[in-house]
N, C-alpha and C positions, 0 to 999 in steps of 0.2 A: 296498775298502782294508782289509787285515787289521789287527788290533790288534798293537801291538809292545810287548813287555816287555823292558826293559833288564836287563843283568846285575845292576845294583844292585837293581832291583826283584825279580828272581828270588831274590836272597839274602834280602830282606825277606819275600817271600811264603812262604818255607819255614817261617816262624813264624806264618803266618796260616792259619786253618782256614776254608775255604769251606763253608758249610752244604750238606749233600747234599740231593737232592730228597726231599721227604716221601713216605711210603708211598702216599698217594692218587695222587700223580703217577706213581709207578712202576707202579701198577696200571693207570692210564689208558694209559701208554706201552706196556705189554705188550699191552693189548687192541687198541690202534690198529695194532699191527704185524700183526695177524691179517688174513687175506684176508676172512674173514666177521666183521668187527668188529661187535660187538653194543653198540648205544648204551645199552641197558638195563643192561648190566653196568657201563658207564662211569658212568651216572647213579647206580647203586647204590654205586659206589666213592666218588663225591663225597658222596653223602648219608650215607655211613658216618662221615664226619668232621663232627660237629655244628657245630663252630666254623667250618670252611671253608664248609660248605653254607649256613649262616646269612649269612655275609659275602658269598657269591656272590649270594644272593637280594637282599640289601640293595643291592649294586652294580647288578644288572640292573634293579632297580625305581627307581633314583635318577633325579632330574631330568636329569642329564647324558646318560643313555641314551635318554630321551624315548620310552619304550614306550607304545603305544596302550592297552594293558591290563596290569594287574598280573599278574606271574608268581608263582604260589603255591607251587611245589615245584621241586626240582632236576630231577625227571623231566620236568616241563613245560618247564623252561628248556632242557634238552638237546633236547627234541623241537621246540620252537618256534624256538630260535636255531641249533641244529645244533652239532656238536662243534667245527667250525672257529671259531665265534664264542665258545663257552663256555670252551674250553680255555685261552685267554689269560687270561681273568678268574680261572679257578681257580688258575692259576700265580701270578697277582699276589696274590691273597688268601692263598695258602699261604705266600708269602714271609714275611709278618709273623709267622705262627705258628711259623716255623722258627727264630726267634731269641729269645733271652732277653728278658723284659720288664722295664722299669724306667720310672720317671717321665720320665727324660730321653729314653730311647729312644721312649717313647710319643709324646712331643712331635714327634720326628723323623718317626715313622710317620704321625702325624696330618697333618703338613705334606705328606708324600709322597702320602697319600691324597687330599688336596685337589688336588695337582698331577695325580694320575691322573684324578680327576673332571674337572678343567679340560681335560686333554688330550682326553678323550672328548667333552666339550662343544664344544671348538674344532672337532673333526672334524664333528660334527653340524651346526654352524652355518656351516660353510664348504663344504658339499656333498661331504664325504668320509666318510659314515657307515660305509663298508666298512672304514675304518681305525680306527674308534673302539675296538674291542676290543684290538687291538695297541697303540694309543695309550695306553689305560688301563694296560696292562701296562708300557709304557715309563715312564709317569709314576711308577709305584711302583718299578720296578727301577732307574731311573737314580739313585735316592738310596740304594740298598741297600748301597753300600759304606760309608756313614756309620755305621750301627750296628756293622758289623764293625770299622771303625777305632776306634770308641769302646770296644769290648771289648778291643782289642789294645793300644792306646796310652793310658797313664794320663792324659796331659795333653791328650788330643784335644779335650776340651770347650773348652779355652782357644783352640785353633786354630779350632774350629767357631764360636766366638763372633765371629770376624772377619766372619762373614756378616752380622751385625746392623749393623756399622758400615761395612764396606768391600765386602761382597758375596762371593758364592761363588767368583768368580775369584781373590780374595785368599786364600781358603781353599785353593784348589788350589795356588797358588804357595807358600804356607807348608807345605803337605803335602810338596811336592817337596823343599823345603829341609830339613825335619825328618825325614821318613820315607822319602824316596826313592821314594815312590809316592803315588797319589792315590785318593780315594774313587771317582773315575770308573773308574780301572783295576780296582780291586777289584770294583766293580759289574759291569763288563764280563766279568770272569772268572767271577763268580757266574752271570751270564746265560748264558755258554757252558756252564757245568757243568749248568745247568738246561735246557739245550737250547732256548733262545730262538732265534727266527729270526736269521740272520746280520746282517740290516740293523738290527735292534734292538741287537744287541751293538755294532755300529759306532757307532750314535748315542750309546749310553751311554758308550762310550769317548771319543768326540770332543766331547761336548756342552759341555765347558769349554775346548775348544781348536779353535774353529771357523774361524779365520782362513783365508780362501781357499776354504772348502768350498762355500759358495753360489756358483752360477755356474760351478762346475767339474764335471768328471766323475769326481772322486775317490771320490764315494759314489754309489750308484744313486739314481734318481729317487725311489723310495719312501722311501729313507732320508732324503733331503733334505726330503721332505714331512713326515716324522715329526719331523725336527729342528726344522723351522719350527713345527710344532704344539707341540712341547715348549717352545720358547723363548717362544712366546706364552703358554702355560699358566703358565710360571714368572713371567712379567710380571704376569699376572692375579692369581696367588696372592700375590705380593709386595704387591700393592695390597689384596687381601682380608685378609691376616693382619697386614701392616704390621710384621713382625718380622725382615725381612732386606732388605738393599739390593740393588737390581737395576739401577740406572741404568747403570753401566758395562757390565754384561753385555748389557742390552737395546740400548744404543747400538751395540755391535758386531754384534748380530744383527738389528736392526730392518729395515734395507733388504732384506737377503736373505730374511728370514722373510716379510715382507709381499709381496715379489715372488713367492715360492714359493706363497703362498696366494692370490695375485691380489687383494690388498687395497690400497686407498689409505688415507690417514690417517683419513678420515671413516668408511670401512668398518671400519677397525680399532677406532675408538672405539665404533662400534655393536656390534662383536663383544665388546669388553670388557664392555659393559653386559649383554649376553645371557649370557655365561659367568659373570659375577658373580652374576646372578640365579639361574642353575642351582646355583651353589655355596651360595647362601643359601636355596635352596628357593623362590625367587620364580618367577613365570610370565613368561617372556620374550615370549610371544605377545601 
């Protein structure tokens, strides 16, 4: 199911600049197009950006990814995990470095980072480790529209504040009323520009408008799995941080998410504990 941009949104989007892909991603993209793709060249490209390479190593060695042994270098990460697994993580950590920094934006990115870690953890604790890298990327990118909205609209902080008292569904409603677009739409367009997989773009676009999606064939199965993972992760992080409301959002997503992940309420409670332990650096075993 493709994303849909209204004429009103198109008018608004003319004044919004979507950050281009960083140089490191362009280099990787060029190399992967070659028939004789050289993983050493790709590793060198990642390692050339000190900030991105350090962030990638921090992610792959985190509790959420549950590696049996610590990875010491980008070259080792590429060789051990393979390009298919490392590339989504590189894209995710490059996202934050592509935007201006501020105390307010840092708080948003910290929350998105927790959501990304929670997404990876949910995958690993529900028998879906193959999804963990894309799920991590989804966790970061699904919030990427928020920093862009903050930079474009002077009063966006007051709209975003609704998340603390009424939840992100209320934020999306207010965005439509005030700006004729939403952070989810902006995030999906950014994901398209950065060439994320189509199913991730769709989940980012629809994650605040999920009515009827679970149990339908409007999204492919992998997108529904990722949507369920994301909804559980958002529920966990709300409990972990305690700085935004999630009750209404979770009530709408709970049945479909748990069914998609094959969980009952007891299994979900156990999952919550394990993911929270991963987020806080505890041992879930």
